[in-house]
VEXPAKE-350077 format. One line per field, with one value per residue: residue number from 1; x, y, z of N, C-alpha, C, O in turn; residue in one letter. Coordinates in Angstrom, 2 decimals, m for minus. Layout:
BEGIN
vopa: c(NUM  ...)
npx: c(X  ...)
npy: c(Y  ...)
npz: c(Z  ...)
capx: c(X  ...)
capy: c(Y  ...)
capz: c(Z  ...)
cpx: c(X  ...)
cpy: c(Y  ...)
cpz: c(Z  ...)
opx: c(X  ...)
opy: c(Y  ...)
opz: c(Z  ...)
seti: c(A  ...)
REM end
This chain:
BEGIN
vopa: c(1  2  3  4  5  6  7  8  9  10  11  12  13  14  15  16  17  18  19  20  21  22  23  24  25  26  27  28  29  30  31  32  33  34  35  36  37  38  39  40  41  42  43  44  45  46  47  48  49  50  51  52  53  54  55  56  57  58  59  60  61  62  63  64  65  66  67  68  69  70  71  72  73  74  75  76  77  78  79  80  81  82  83  84  85  86  87  88  89  90  91  92  93  94  95  96  97  98  99  100  101  102  103  104  105  106  107  108  109  110  111  112  113  114  115  116  117  118  119  120  121  122  123  124  125  126  127  128  129  130  131  132  133  134  135  136  137  138  139  140  141  142  143  144  145  146  147  148  149  150  151  152  153  154  155  156  157  158  159  160  161  162  163  164  165  166  167  168  169  170  171  172)
npx: c(m25.74  m22.86  m20.02  m17.81  m15.35  m15.91  m14.35  m14.47  m12.95  m12.32  m10.90  m9.38  m8.39  m9.43  m11.83  m10.12  m8.58  m11.28  m12.12  m14.55  m17.64  m17.80  m19.72  m20.03  m18.67  m20.45  m22.65  m21.94  m21.33  m23.80  m25.06  m24.10  m24.69  m27.52  m26.87  m26.45  m23.84  m22.35  m20.29  m18.35  m15.12  m13.90  m12.01  m10.78  m8.81  m5.75  m5.64  m3.29  m0.83  0.82  m0.95  m2.77  m1.65  m0.96  m3.38  m4.53  m2.89  m3.33  m6.08  m6.03  m4.41  m6.41  m8.33  m9.80  m11.86  m13.59  m12.70  m13.79  m13.20  m13.66  m13.49  m10.70  m10.46  m10.44  m9.28  m7.27  m4.46  m4.22  m5.60  m4.85  m5.62  m5.97  m3.16  m2.20  m3.30  m2.62  m0.35  m0.69  m2.00  m2.54  m4.09  m6.00  m8.90  m10.89  m13.11  m15.23  m14.09  m14.98  m17.44  m18.61  m18.08  m19.43  m22.02  m22.09  m22.13  m24.18  m26.43  m26.42  m24.74  m21.76  m19.49  m18.73  m17.17  m14.49  m13.56  m11.05  m10.84  m10.01  m10.17  m9.68  m7.95  m6.24  m3.64  m2.95  m0.04  0.35  m0.60  m3.49  m6.64  m7.37  m8.56  m10.71  m10.51  m11.92  m11.76  m14.24  m15.86  m15.68  m18.29  m21.33  m23.44  m21.82  m20.57  m22.75  m23.58  m21.38  m21.05  m23.51  m23.12  m21.05  m21.84  m23.89  m22.09  m20.44  m20.93  m20.39  m17.67  m16.24  m17.00  m14.87  m12.56  m12.32  m11.45  m13.60  m14.93  m16.26  m19.84  m21.12  m22.17  m25.84  m27.33  m27.92)
npy: c(m24.74  m24.94  m27.16  m26.45  m25.55  m23.46  m21.23  m19.87  m17.55  m16.14  m13.22  m12.20  m11.31  m11.12  m13.06  m15.31  m15.80  m16.58  m14.96  m13.35  m14.08  m15.54  m14.36  m13.14  m15.13  m17.77  m16.48  m16.02  m18.65  m19.68  m18.00  m18.74  m21.23  m20.51  m19.76  m22.71  m23.42  m25.43  m26.96  m25.92  m24.79  m23.85  m21.07  m19.31  m17.17  m14.91  m11.42  m10.15  m9.58  m12.31  m13.87  m14.24  m14.43  m17.26  m18.60  m18.32  m19.40  m22.06  m22.42  m22.69  m24.91  m26.76  m26.82  m24.44  m22.70  m20.04  m17.66  m15.95  m13.76  m12.57  m9.38  m7.33  m5.37  m2.41  0.49  0.17  m0.53  m2.87  m4.30  m5.78  m7.37  m6.84  m6.21  m8.93  m10.12  m8.88  m9.59  m12.16  m12.11  m12.54  m11.01  m7.96  m7.24  m4.57  m3.70  m5.00  m4.83  m2.08  m2.06  m3.01  m1.46  0.76  m0.14  m0.43  2.36  3.62  2.14  3.52  3.71  5.13  5.00  2.58  3.35  3.18  0.60  m1.67  m3.50  m5.59  m7.31  m10.01  m12.28  m15.63  m17.38  m20.86  m22.37  m25.05  m26.14  m26.16  m25.12  m21.70  m19.10  m17.44  m14.57  m12.30  m9.62  m9.16  m6.65  m7.07  m6.81  m8.45  m7.09  m5.71  m7.96  m9.61  m7.93  m7.63  m10.56  m10.86  m9.01  m10.18  m13.22  m13.08  m12.70  m15.02  m17.25  m16.71  m15.52  m17.77  m19.39  m17.60  m17.38  m20.37  m20.12  m19.99  m18.16  m15.24  m14.80  m14.50  m11.56  m10.81  m11.68  m8.74)
npz: c(6.15  6.02  6.01  6.85  9.52  12.23  14.60  17.88  19.48  22.63  23.90  26.69  29.75  32.08  31.65  31.02  33.65  35.00  36.19  35.35  33.29  30.19  28.12  25.17  23.78  23.92  22.90  20.34  19.54  19.78  17.15  14.99  15.02  14.41  12.24  10.62  10.76  12.64  13.53  15.44  17.01  20.40  22.57  24.88  25.93  27.49  26.92  25.09  22.43  22.16  22.65  21.29  18.61  19.44  19.74  17.30  15.23  16.46  15.61  13.04  13.04  13.82  11.21  11.36  8.94  9.10  11.42  14.46  16.58  19.79  21.70  23.02  21.45  21.65  23.30  25.59  27.47  27.12  24.80  22.55  20.10  17.68  16.89  17.37  15.39  13.16  12.04  11.38  9.33  5.43  3.77  4.04  4.71  4.51  4.50  5.93  8.48  8.93  8.15  10.59  12.37  11.69  11.88  14.67  15.41  13.98  15.12  17.77  19.27  20.38  20.82  19.38  17.31  18.10  17.96  17.04  15.41  12.88  10.01  7.44  5.42  6.37  5.06  5.52  6.41  6.32  4.04  4.43  3.69  3.04  5.62  7.12  9.03  11.85  14.08  16.31  18.71  21.97  23.70  23.98  22.28  20.40  19.55  18.13  16.31  14.75  13.82  12.16  10.31  9.18  8.65  6.41  4.37  4.33  2.56  0.06  0.33  1.24  m1.55  m2.69  m1.58  m1.99  m4.62  m6.93  m9.38  m10.30  m10.43  m13.90  m15.19  m15.82  m18.73  m21.27)
capx: c(m25.19  m21.42  m19.84  m16.64  m15.13  m15.34  m13.38  m14.88  m11.81  m12.44  m9.72  m10.22  m7.90  m10.62  m12.66  m9.16  m8.61  m12.03  m12.90  m15.48  m18.53  m17.87  m20.89  m19.85  m18.10  m21.13  m23.06  m21.15  m21.59  m25.33  m25.35  m23.56  m25.33  m28.94  m26.69  m26.35  m22.64  m22.29  m18.73  m17.15  m14.33  m13.55  m11.12  m10.46  m7.21  m5.53  m5.22  m1.78  m0.36  1.38  m1.74  m3.32  m1.06  m1.10  m4.62  m5.09  m2.43  m3.91  m7.23  m5.53  m4.30  m7.90  m8.74  m11.31  m12.16  m14.00  m12.38  m14.12  m12.44  m13.95  m12.72  m9.40  m10.12  m10.58  m7.93  m6.58  m3.02  m4.15  m6.49  m3.76  m5.93  m5.42  m1.67  m1.75  m3.87  m2.23  1.31  m1.11  m2.95  m1.96  m4.70  m6.74  m10.65  m10.71  m14.59  m16.12  m14.21  m15.46  m19.16  m18.93  m17.75  m20.64  m23.38  m22.50  m22.56  m25.70  m27.58  m26.60  m23.15  m21.03  m17.82  m18.29  m16.05  m13.27  m12.99  m9.76  m10.74  m9.23  m11.00  m8.48  m7.51  m4.82  m3.10  m2.19  0.97  0.41  m1.29  m4.68  m7.46  m7.38  m9.36  m11.14  m10.28  m12.84  m11.79  m15.54  m16.25  m16.18  m19.75  m22.10  m24.22  m21.00  m20.44  m23.92  m23.80  m20.75  m21.61  m24.83  m22.55  m20.24  m22.51  m24.83  m21.26  m19.48  m20.86  m19.44  m16.66  m15.47  m16.49  m13.85  m11.49  m11.72  m11.06  m14.46  m14.92  m17.56  m20.66  m21.84  m23.54  m27.35  m27.34  m29.12)
capy: c(m23.76  m25.73  m28.24  m25.82  m25.51  m22.26  m21.17  m18.60  m17.15  m15.10  m12.48  m11.57  m11.16  m11.74  m14.58  m16.14  m16.40  m17.12  m14.06  m13.15  m15.10  m15.34  m14.29  m12.98  m16.32  m18.77  m15.90  m16.21  m20.17  m19.53  m17.45  m19.68  m22.37  m20.15  m19.73  m23.81  m23.95  m26.17  m27.22  m24.53  m25.04  m22.29  m20.85  m18.43  m16.64  m13.61  m10.61  m10.17  m10.08  m13.54  m14.98  m14.02  m15.31  m18.65  m19.27  m18.30  m20.63  m23.19  m22.62  m23.23  m26.39  m27.69  m26.64  m23.45  m21.67  m18.73  m17.63  m14.87  m13.19  m11.06  m8.83  m6.63  m4.32  m1.45  1.30  m0.01  m1.10  m4.37  m4.52  m6.28  m8.66  m6.24  m6.17  m10.05  m10.58  m8.29  m10.33  m13.49  m11.35  m12.08  m10.14  m7.59  m6.85  m3.72  m3.20  m5.94  m3.84  m0.72  m2.15  m3.52  m0.05  1.67  m0.68  0.02  4.12  3.67  1.90  4.31  3.16  6.02  4.45  1.62  3.74  3.10  m0.46  m1.47  m4.66  m6.13  m8.42  m10.40  m13.92  m15.92  m18.51  m21.62  m22.91  m26.35  m26.79  m26.18  m24.06  m20.25  m18.83  m15.76  m14.04  m11.58  m9.37  m8.63  m6.17  m7.99  m6.63  m8.99  m6.45  m5.51  m9.15  m10.13  m6.85  m8.35  m11.77  m10.14  m8.58  m11.42  m14.46  m13.29  m12.71  m16.45  m18.22  m16.22  m15.11  m18.97  m19.62  m16.77  m18.30  m21.61  m19.98  m19.60  m17.15  m14.37  m14.79  m13.97  m11.01  m11.25  m10.82  m7.51)
capz: c(5.55  5.34  6.99  6.66  10.90  12.67  15.73  18.16  20.28  23.61  24.20  27.98  30.71  33.53  31.30  31.20  35.01  35.36  37.20  34.76  32.64  28.78  27.07  23.95  22.94  23.46  21.94  19.00  18.83  19.15  16.42  14.11  14.72  13.89  10.43  10.00  11.42  14.37  13.86  15.84  18.30  21.41  23.17  26.06  25.84  27.85  26.23  24.50  21.14  21.84  23.15  20.08  17.65  18.81  19.52  15.89  14.62  17.17  14.90  11.75  13.12  13.83  10.23  11.08  7.74  9.93  13.09  15.09  17.90  20.45  22.63  22.89  20.17  22.18  23.17  26.45  26.91  27.26  23.97  21.80  19.28  16.36  16.77  17.54  14.27  11.79  11.62  10.55  7.68  4.56  2.96  4.88  4.17  5.49  4.47  7.12  9.91  8.56  8.46  11.74  13.30  11.12  12.68  16.10  15.38  13.49  16.16  18.89  20.30  19.57  21.12  18.24  16.21  18.77  18.00  16.04  14.91  11.95  9.33  6.71  5.30  6.85  4.28  6.38  6.00  6.51  2.96  4.38  2.97  3.40  6.59  7.68  10.69  11.95  15.55  16.88  20.22  23.33  24.29  23.59  21.14  19.18  18.91  17.64  15.34  13.88  13.27  11.56  9.38  8.72  8.36  5.32  3.27  4.34  1.48  m1.13  0.74  1.37  m2.48  m3.56  m1.09  m2.60  m6.20  m7.64  m9.87  m9.73  m11.09  m14.41  m15.16  m16.59  m20.47  m21.20)
cpx: c(m23.60  m20.85  m18.32  m16.60  m15.22  m14.98  m14.22  m13.70  m12.21  m11.36  m9.92  m9.09  m8.92  m11.03  m11.12  m8.43  m10.00  m12.98  m14.47  m16.07  m18.27  m18.95  m20.66  m19.60  m19.30  m22.21  m23.28  m21.31  m23.13  m25.70  m24.79  m24.00  m26.54  m28.17  m25.97  m24.82  m22.71  m20.87  m18.23  m16.36  m13.97  m12.55  m11.01  m9.67  m7.39  m5.41  m3.80  m2.01  0.25  0.04  m2.53  m3.07  m1.37  m2.36  m5.03  m4.44  m2.75  m5.47  m7.11  m5.05  m5.63  m8.63  m10.00  m10.89  m12.84  m13.72  m12.88  m13.84  m13.39  m13.28  m11.51  m9.42  m9.90  m9.21  m7.17  m5.56  m3.25  m4.98  m5.42  m4.10  m5.60  m3.88  m1.11  m2.31  m3.29  m0.96  0.89  m1.97  m1.97  m2.60  m6.05  m8.10  m11.12  m12.82  m15.33  m15.30  m15.07  m17.32  m19.52  m19.10  m19.04  m21.67  m23.79  m22.90  m23.68  m26.79  m27.66  m25.18  m22.12  m19.34  m17.75  m17.03  m14.54  m12.71  m12.02  m9.90  m10.49  m10.07  m10.03  m8.65  m5.67  m4.53  m2.40  m1.13  1.28  m0.21  m2.88  m5.63  m7.46  m8.39  m9.79  m10.94  m10.81  m12.37  m13.16  m14.94  m16.23  m17.50  m20.36  m23.15  m22.96  m20.41  m21.45  m23.83  m22.81  m20.80  m22.83  m24.51  m21.89  m21.00  m23.01  m23.31  m20.45  m19.84  m20.15  m18.36  m15.67  m15.34  m15.33  m12.61  m10.92  m11.68  m12.47  m13.80  m16.08  m18.52  m21.07  m22.56  m24.59  m26.78  m28.06  m29.71)
cpy: c(m24.66  m26.32  m27.65  m25.83  m24.08  m22.22  m19.99  m18.42  m15.97  m14.51  m11.61  m11.77  m11.99  m12.91  m15.61  m16.68  m16.69  m16.09  m13.20  m13.94  m14.32  m15.13  m14.17  m14.24  m17.28  m18.19  m16.08  m17.40  m20.15  m19.34  m18.08  m20.78  m22.00  m20.01  m20.96  m23.71  m24.24  m26.78  m25.99  m25.22  m23.73  m22.50  m19.73  m18.08  m15.36  m12.61  m10.35  m10.44  m11.17  m14.91  m15.30  m14.67  m16.52  m19.11  m19.02  m19.26  m22.14  m23.14  m23.06  m24.56  m26.86  m27.19  m25.77  m22.55  m20.10  m18.27  m16.04  m14.73  m12.17  m10.66  m8.34  m5.87  m3.22  m0.28  1.28  m0.57  m2.62  m4.93  m4.49  m6.97  m7.81  m6.53  m7.80  m10.69  m10.04  m9.42  m11.73  m12.85  m12.01  m11.37  m9.36  m6.93  m5.76  m3.19  m4.07  m5.24  m3.09  m1.18  m2.44  m2.54  1.14  1.32  m0.48  1.33  4.15  3.33  2.63  3.96  4.25  5.34  3.12  2.16  3.48  1.73  m0.41  m2.67  m5.03  m7.15  m9.16  m12.37  m14.21  m17.31  m19.37  m22.00  m23.79  m26.87  m26.80  m25.06  m22.87  m20.22  m17.19  m15.68  m12.69  m10.73  m8.61  m7.80  m7.66  m7.70  m7.68  m8.52  m6.26  m6.85  m9.73  m9.27  m7.62  m9.34  m11.21  m10.01  m9.78  m12.33  m14.30  m13.31  m14.42  m17.08  m17.93  m15.91  m16.75  m19.60  m19.11  m17.35  m19.86  m21.76  m20.08  m18.36  m16.38  m14.89  m14.57  m12.88  m11.23  m10.36  m9.75  m7.88)
cpz: c(5.07  6.51  7.45  8.86  11.15  13.74  16.29  19.62  21.38  24.25  25.49  29.30  32.07  32.87  31.66  32.41  35.46  36.94  36.62  33.62  31.27  28.46  25.76  23.09  22.82  23.09  20.74  18.68  18.41  17.89  14.92  13.66  14.15  12.35  9.77  10.39  12.56  14.27  14.09  17.29  19.03  21.77  23.77  26.13  26.68  27.10  26.05  23.31  20.93  21.92  22.02  19.11  17.83  19.27  17.99  15.07  15.36  15.84  13.48  11.95  13.34  12.54  10.36  10.05  8.13  11.29  13.63  16.49  18.61  21.69  22.41  22.11  20.59  22.41  24.44  26.48  26.74  25.64  22.72  20.62  17.84  16.24  16.74  16.24  12.92  11.29  11.17  9.14  6.59  3.47  3.86  4.03  5.25  5.65  5.32  8.32  10.18  8.97  9.98  12.52  13.02  11.90  13.84  16.13  15.14  14.93  17.70  19.75  19.88  19.71  20.05  17.28  16.74  18.62  16.83  15.45  13.59  11.12  7.66  6.63  5.77  6.01  5.06  5.46  5.74  4.96  3.20  3.37  3.57  4.77  6.63  8.74  11.05  13.71  15.60  18.23  20.80  24.23  23.15  22.15  19.74  18.74  17.43  16.25  13.97  12.94  12.37  10.17  8.42  8.10  6.74  3.71  3.09  3.28  0.72  m1.31  0.91  m0.26  m3.22  m2.44  m1.51  m4.39  m7.33  m7.96  m9.66  m10.65  m12.62  m14.54  m15.91  m17.73  m20.38  m22.76)
opx: c(m23.35  m21.11  m17.67  m17.63  m14.64  m15.18  m14.68  m13.76  m12.39  m10.81  m10.50  m9.28  m8.93  m10.66  m11.15  m7.79  m9.94  m13.76  m15.27  m15.26  m18.39  m19.49  m21.08  m20.12  m19.40  m23.10  m24.33  m21.47  m23.63  m26.47  m25.26  m23.93  m26.99  m28.87  m25.19  m24.59  m23.08  m20.41  m17.78  m16.82  m13.77  m11.94  m11.20  m9.10  m8.46  m4.81  m3.13  m2.90  0.45  m0.02  m2.93  m3.87  m1.92  m2.43  m5.98  m5.10  m2.42  m5.63  m7.97  m5.25  m5.76  m9.83  m11.05  m9.92  m12.56  m14.49  m12.31  m14.20  m13.80  m12.69  m10.97  m8.30  m8.98  m8.24  m6.40  m5.40  m2.44  m4.86  m5.17  m3.14  m4.90  m3.53  0.00  m1.84  m3.43  m0.88  1.72  m2.39  m0.76  m2.01  m6.97  m8.13  m11.55  m13.47  m16.47  m16.03  m15.82  m18.10  m20.61  m20.03  m19.45  m22.27  m24.93  m23.90  m24.43  m27.60  m28.53  m25.00  m21.64  m18.41  m16.62  m16.17  m13.57  m11.57  m12.00  m8.89  m11.26  m10.73  m9.90  m9.14  m4.60  m5.20  m1.29  m1.14  2.29  m0.27  m3.58  m5.17  m7.55  m9.01  m9.26  m11.12  m10.16  m12.75  m13.26  m13.87  m16.54  m17.71  m20.07  m23.52  m23.11  m19.81  m21.13  m24.00  m23.14  m20.68  m22.37  m25.08  m22.19  m20.90  m22.68  m23.45  m20.02  m18.87  m19.17  m17.80  m14.46  m14.29  m14.78  m11.63  m9.80  m11.78  m12.24  m12.87  m16.93  m18.10  m22.18  m23.70  m24.34  m26.23  m28.87  m30.65)
opy: c(m24.94  m26.07  m28.27  m26.06  m23.36  m23.30  m19.16  m19.16  m14.85  m15.15  m10.53  m12.88  m13.07  m13.95  m16.52  m17.73  m17.18  m16.26  m12.62  m14.51  m13.11  m16.23  m15.09  m14.44  m17.77  m19.00  m16.25  m17.56  m20.43  m20.13  m17.69  m21.29  m22.83  m20.14  m20.83  m24.78  m23.50  m27.07  m25.18  m25.87  m22.68  m23.55  m18.83  m18.96  m14.75  m13.05  m10.35  m11.17  m11.45  m16.08  m16.43  m15.44  m17.16  m20.33  m19.68  m19.94  m23.20  m24.20  m23.70  m25.39  m27.80  m27.09  m26.04  m21.80  m19.12  m18.52  m15.05  m15.49  m11.14  m11.38  m8.91  m5.43  m2.68  m0.30  2.22  m1.31  m3.40  m6.14  m3.49  m7.30  m8.36  m7.19  m8.09  m11.79  m10.59  m9.91  m12.49  m13.44  m12.03  m11.09  m10.05  m6.30  m5.92  m2.61  m3.61  m5.07  m3.10  m0.70  m2.14  m2.50  2.03  2.16  m0.35  1.62  4.68  4.06  2.46  4.10  4.04  5.27  2.63  1.49  3.54  1.51  0.43  m3.00  m4.28  m7.90  m8.30  m13.25  m13.61  m18.30  m19.00  m22.01  m23.95  m28.09  m27.35  m24.36  m22.92  m21.26  m16.15  m16.60  m11.77  m11.43  m7.53  m8.10  m8.78  m8.28  m7.78  m9.29  m6.55  m6.92  m10.08  m9.85  m8.00  m9.24  m11.62  m10.48  m10.13  m12.33  m15.13  m13.72  m14.89  m17.70  m18.64  m15.84  m16.74  m20.14  m19.75  m17.80  m20.38  m22.73  m20.24  m17.72  m16.80  m15.43  m14.15  m12.96  m11.97  m9.26  m9.67  m7.23)
opz: c(3.90  7.69  8.29  9.49  10.34  14.29  15.50  20.61  20.91  25.15  25.45  29.79  32.65  33.42  32.49  32.38  36.58  37.87  37.35  32.90  31.06  28.52  25.05  21.99  21.69  22.81  20.13  17.47  17.33  17.33  13.85  12.54  13.36  11.35  8.82  9.82  13.47  15.37  13.28  18.23  18.42  21.62  22.95  26.77  26.80  26.12  27.08  22.89  19.75  21.55  21.79  18.60  16.93  19.16  17.57  14.28  14.84  15.25  12.87  11.05  12.56  12.79  9.77  10.10  7.45  12.22  13.18  17.39  18.08  22.50  21.46  21.81  19.96  21.64  24.61  25.51  26.25  25.43  22.06  19.92  16.99  15.26  16.30  15.93  11.83  10.16  10.68  8.15  6.80  2.43  4.29  2.97  6.39  6.52  5.40  9.30  11.15  9.79  10.47  13.32  13.77  12.57  14.28  16.78  15.96  15.51  18.55  20.95  18.76  18.91  19.91  16.70  15.99  19.02  15.93  14.83  12.99  11.83  6.79  7.33  5.66  6.32  5.43  4.23  5.05  4.80  2.35  2.47  4.79  5.01  6.25  9.54  10.55  14.65  15.01  18.77  20.40  25.30  21.96  21.26  18.56  17.67  16.29  15.17  12.84  11.72  11.31  9.18  7.28  6.87  5.89  2.56  2.04  2.84  0.47  m2.41  0.69  m0.62  m4.12  m3.04  m1.44  m5.15  m8.53  m7.46  m8.86  m11.67  m12.29  m14.07  m16.86  m17.85  m19.46  m23.23)
seti: c(M  T  S  D  R  A  A  V  I  T  V  S  D  R  C  A  R  G  E  S  E  D  R  S  G  P  L  L  V  Q  V  L  A  E  H  G  I  S  D  V  V  T  R  V  V  P  D  G  V  E  S  V  R  D  V  L  R  W  T  L  A  Q  R  A  R  L  I  L  T  T  G  G  T  G  V  T  P  R  D  L  T  P  E  G  T  R  G  L  L  D  T  E  I  P  G  I  A  E  A  I  R  A  R  G  A  E  G  G  I  P  T  A  V  L  S  R  G  L  A  G  I  I  R  A  P  N  G  S  R  P  A  V  V  I  N  L  P  G  S  T  G  G  A  R  D  G  A  E  I  V  L  P  L  W  P  H  L  R  E  Q  L  D  G  A  D  H  P  A  P  P  E  Q)
REM end
């Protein structure tokens, strides 16, 4: 699909401490590969505003264009991925986050609407091309559903980030 680099960031205290196996991160790497994206950097970080901000800055330094976070989007006191993401966003894309929540609810998971994940654009200060960050739920089902919404949009979104114009409508 593209040679652009992607990043998969798992945000979880338990996974970062080695107390729990990260299942969503490797799943996202697999889904990205299924969509032709094999240049993927990964990290596991603890919950928290600063850890999320720091790892997002790290992904920008790695020149990632598509950044998928998994975890930390719920309503517990330690679920702070959206707060760590929000301060770095130049532009929010609320329709993506709304579609991810709706997909989960339509799939029979009513608690999917409790996810507070964000989606948006980060314009890297170092002159590299802008990146898209999507906060996905920590569950494997929520992560997969979110990736399946985002990845079909990625080619068009990447073109738009790179300055392409909308295709001309067909002549009538």
